[in-house]
N, C-alpha and C positions, 0 to 999 in steps of 0.2 A: 408837239403836238399844238400848235396855237392856235389860242380859246381854249384849252384847257384848265386855264387856271381863273377862269371866270366861277364867282363863287355857286352859281346853280352848280354845275358841275358836278357831278359822283366821282367817286375813285373810280380810273377809267383799269380796265379789263385787259388784260395783255395777250388775250387769244381774243378783241373786238374790233372794230372799227371803227375810229372815232370821224366823225362826218358833220364839222359846227357850218352852216347855213348861214349866209349874212345878203339883207339889205342895205342898201343904197335909200335912202329916205330922210327927207329935211334936212336937207344937210351933212349926215352924219351914215358914218357905216356901222351896219348896228348885225350884231348876231343875234339873229332871230329867232333859232331854236339849235339844238344838236342831239343828233343819236349817237348811240355808239351802237351800232351793228353785230348782230350774231349771226355769221355766218351757216354754222354748222343746225342753227333753230331756225334759220330766212326769219328773223324777229328782231325787234332791237330790242339789247338788256333795257337799256332809258330811253327819254324822251323831256331834253333839260332846256328852259327858258327863263325868260324872267321878264316883266311886266313894270313899267316906270312909265313918269310924266308921256314919254312919247310911244310906249310899246303896249301902252293901254288905250290909245283910242280907238273909238269906234268909226270909223271912214269907210269900209268898202262893204259887203255883203260874202254871202258863201261863194266859190267860186266851182263847186266839183272838179276841177282839174285834174284827174287823177296820173297820176305817172309815176313810174319808177324813177328812183333816185339815181340824178348823175353823180353824186359824187362818191358815188357805192360802184365800183366793179361788178358788173354781174357775174362773174365768176366767182363775187362775195356770196351766192344764193339771192340771187336776185329772183324779186317776185313781180306778177302780172295780172291783171285783170283778171286773168280765167282761174287764177291760183282762189279766188274769194266770191266766183258761182258756185252758184249749184251744193253749198257748202252747210246752209241753216242757220250760219252765221250774219250778223250786221258789221260791216266793215266798221270797226272802232276807233276812232282815234285815239292816240296817247295826249299828241299836244292837240286841244280842242279846234276846229275850223273858227271861231267866235272868240280863240284865246288868242288870235295875229288874224284882226281887221284893224288894222293902221294903216297897211297898203294892201294892194294889189298881190304882188311878189313876194310878201309876207303870209298869204292868206294862202295862195298857192303850196308856199310851201307844206301847209299842213295837209295836203292830198299826196304827200310821196308815200309809195307801199312802206318805205322805212318806218311812219309813222304812225302806221295802221293795225291793229289786231283784230283777229277774229273774235268776235264778243257775241255769247248770245242775246238778243236782243231785247229781253226784258231786263238786263244789267243795264246795257249798253244806253237803253233810251230812259232808264227812271233814276236807276241808282248813281252811274255813272254820271250821269247828267245834271241833277242836281250837286253831288261833288261840285264840276265843272261851275254848273252856275255861282257856287257859293264860293272858287276861286276868281273867277271872273268879277265877282263883287268885289271881294279882298284888292284884286291887281287893277282897279279903276280907282279903286281911292286913290291910285296915287297921283291922282287929277285934281283931285281938293285935299293935298297933304295928309291925308290920313297916314299912310306909308309912304316913305321916298321910292321904296323897291320892293318887290313879293319876289323871291327865287322860289322856282317850281322845277319837279322833277317828277316824272309819270312814267309808271313802266309797270308788269306782269315779270309773275313768279316764272325763270325758265328756267329755276332749280326746283321749280314743283307744276306740273303740269298736269291739267285734268283729263285723267287717266279712263278708256271705258265708258265712255257716257254716251247718253241721250237724254236727249231733252223731252222735256211733256209738252213743250209748246211748239209749232210749226212757226218756221220765218216768213219774212216776207216773199220768199220764193218758195215756197209750201212745203219744205223741208223740216224734217226735225234734225236741231245742232246734233251731232253725233263727231265723237273721236278715237282714235283707236288704243290700243295697248301701250303704245306711246307717247300718245296723249297731242296726236297729230288731226288734223282734217282729213276727208277725201281725195284733197288734191295738193297733202302735206305740209300742211303749214301748223307749226307747234300753237295751243290753246293753252295758257296759264291757267291755272287753278285758283289765283288770287293777283289782284291787282292795289296797284298804289300810287298814291300822290302825296310827295314829300315836299314840305314849304319852308 
C-alpha cells in the first residue's frame, strides 16, 4: 500500500480499502488525503491528511463538486447523492472543505462521498465546525513556523452506531434525522454514534 507509511495514516484494517489521493501542486506530488473505505458500512473507517507550509495555504474557495470517489470500485459499496437525500442529516465532511484550500483539485477531493458522513445538523454546524476551525488554526500555524507539520486523522465509530434514533430538530430538508435498529439512515448509510479527531 504505497502511501500507507505516512505518519498521519492509522493502522490499516485487513477488510478496508485504502485509497490515497494525490495532487500535483507547486512542483510537488502531494498526498492530499487518504481514506480507508469500509464497504460493508458504506462509510470510511477514517480519513487522514496533514498540514504543512504548502497544504495549509488558503488560496481557493469551496467548490461543492460532489462525486463518488473514483479510486474506490463501485462494487465496494459506492454512495451517490440520492443516498444523502431526504434523510434528515447534513452531508458532514470528515476532512473539511476548508482543510484543503491550497488548490482546486485538493478541495474537490473533499467532496468525494467517501469523505462524507451523515451528521446531525446541530452537531455538524456547531460542535464539529468549532473543532474543525481549531484544527485549521493549528494547521495554518505551519505558515508562521509554530508547527512544522500537523498530522490529522478523523472518523466516526463504525463499531458503535447511533441506533433506533429520532432527532428532536428537523434538518434543512424538513425531516427529522432517524436511524433503524442497525444504525442506518432510510437510504441505508451508517450513522456513527461518536466522532473523533486525532492530531
